N, C-alpha and C positions, 0 to 999 in steps of 0.2 A: 654338177655333172650329170648328164643325162644317163639313162639306163645303158645305152648303146655307147661304150667308150672303149678306146684303145689308147696305148701309150706308146709314143716314140721317144727315145732318149738320144740326143744328138750333140756332138761337139764339133764346132767349127770356128775356133778362136774364142773371143771374149764372149761370155754368155749374155751380156747386155745386148749385144747385136742380135743374136738369134731370138732372145726373149721378145725384144721390141717388134720384130717381124711377125713371129707367131701369134702374138697377142692381137694382131690385126687380121688374122686369117679366119674367114668364114668357115665354120665347122670345128674350130678349135675351141674347147671348153675351158681349158686352164693351161697356164704355162708357169713352170717353177724352175729357177736357176739353181744349179747344184753342182756336185762334184761326182764323177764316176770313174771307175776303172783303176783305183789305186790301192795301196796296201795298208793305209791308215784309216782306222774307224774314226768317224766324226771329225774330218780334218777341218781346219780353219782356212779362211781365205789366204792368210799370211803363209801358212804351211804349204798350200797348193801353189801360191805364187813363187815360193822358194824352189819349186820344181823337184822336190825330193820325195813326195808322197806317191807319184805315179798317177795321180788323178788328172783328168781332163775337166776343164770347165764345160758344162753341159746345160742343156735345157730338157726338161721333162715335159713333153707336150701331150696333154690329154685331148683326144679329138673323137668326134662322132663319125665312125666309118660309113655311116649312111649319108653323110654330107661331104666328106673328103676322104679319099683313100690314102692309105700309108704311102703308096707310090707318089701321090701328089705332095704329101708332106716332104718326101725325099727330093722331089723335083725342085721345090722351093729351097731346101737345104743346099742343094748343089748350085743353085742360082745366086745365093747370097754370100757364098764364101768361095775361096780358091781351094779346091780339093787336091791341088798339085804341090802345095807348099807343105813340106815336112816339118812338123813340130813348130808351126808358126802360121800367123795370118797378118800380113803386112809388117808393122813394127812390133807386134806382140810375138815375142820368141820364147819358146820353151815347150816341153812336152805337154804342159797344161792347155796349150792352144792347138793341139793336134786335131786333125780332121778324123772324126770317129762316129760310127754309128753303133750304138749299144743296143742289141736286139732283145726283144722280149719273148721270142718264139722262133721256131724253125722256119715258119712261114715268113716272118719278117726278115730273117737272115737271107732266105732265098730271094726276096724282093729287093733287098739292099744290093746283094751281089749281082743280080740282073741289071739293076739300075746303073751300077758302076760300069759294067761291060757295055751297056748300050751308050752311055755317055762317052766312054773312051772311044768306042767305035764311030761316034759322030764327029770326033776330032775337034771339039769345042775348045779344048785346052791344048796348049803347046806341049806342056810336060805331062808326065805319067801321073795318073790319079793315085794318091798315096792314102786315101781314106781307108781306115781300118774298119772291119765289120767283126764285132765281138759280142758274145752273149753278156748281158748286164749281170745275171746271176746275183741279183740282190745288192750288187755293189754301187749304191747310189746314196748320197747324202745331200739333203737341202743346203743351199748356201744360206748365209746369214740374212736376217730380215732386210737389212738395208740394201742388199743386192736385188731384191724382189721389185719388179716393176720400176727398175732403176731409170731407164730412159725417160719414161713419162714424168717421173718426179724431178729430173735433172736435165732437160732438153738443151739448156744453154751451157752445161758443163763442157769443157773443151773436147774431151774424148767423144761424148755424145754428139756434139755439133759436127765434128769433123770425121768421125768414123761410123758411128751408129746411124746418124740421120741419112747419109747417102745410101746405106744398105737398106733402109726402110724405103727410101725413094725408089731404089732399084726394084724392090719387091712390088711396090704400088704400081710401077710402070709395067713390068713384065707379067704381073699377075693380077691385073685390075679386076678380073672376073672373081677373084678369091678374096677380095677385101670385104671384111665384116661391114655390114650395114650399121649406120648410126655411130 
C-alpha cells in the first residue's frame, strides 16, 4: 500500500462480485472481503449467511486518492449493483446482501449522500435508491481466507461464471479508462 491511501467499505450483494471488480480498478491498492455492520464479533460466513448477525457482506477497498477519488469508487459501486433492491441482489436475498456504504469519515458520508442524491435525480433507476450510508465505527471483520480473491481462483464455478463475470464485464465496458494496466 502506498503512503497515500484511503479506505472505502461497501456492501452491494455478494462480496465476490465487488471484490472481482475493484481488484481490476486502477488506483486501488488492495481489496479484502469481509463483514460489517452487525452485532457479533468475528462472525463466520455461515453465521452471516443465516442472516441473524446483522452483518453485510462487504469489501474493504484501499485506494490511492491521487489516482482515483472516493466519488469515482462510489460511481463504480453504483454501476455494478442495483441500489434499489432492499436486502437483496438478484437471487441473493437477505440483509447480508443489502446495499450499504460504511463511511470512514464525515467527508465520506457527505460524498456518499451527495452521490445518492445525484444518481436519484438522474433517474437511472426505476425504483427508489435504498442504499444505507452508515459510519463503520470499527465494525468490520475480514472474511475467511477462502473468500479472498475468490473469482480469480474459481472463474468457472457456477456463481462466478453466471453472476460475477457479467458484473466484471459491465465494469470493464463502462469504466474502460479505469482498468488496471497489466
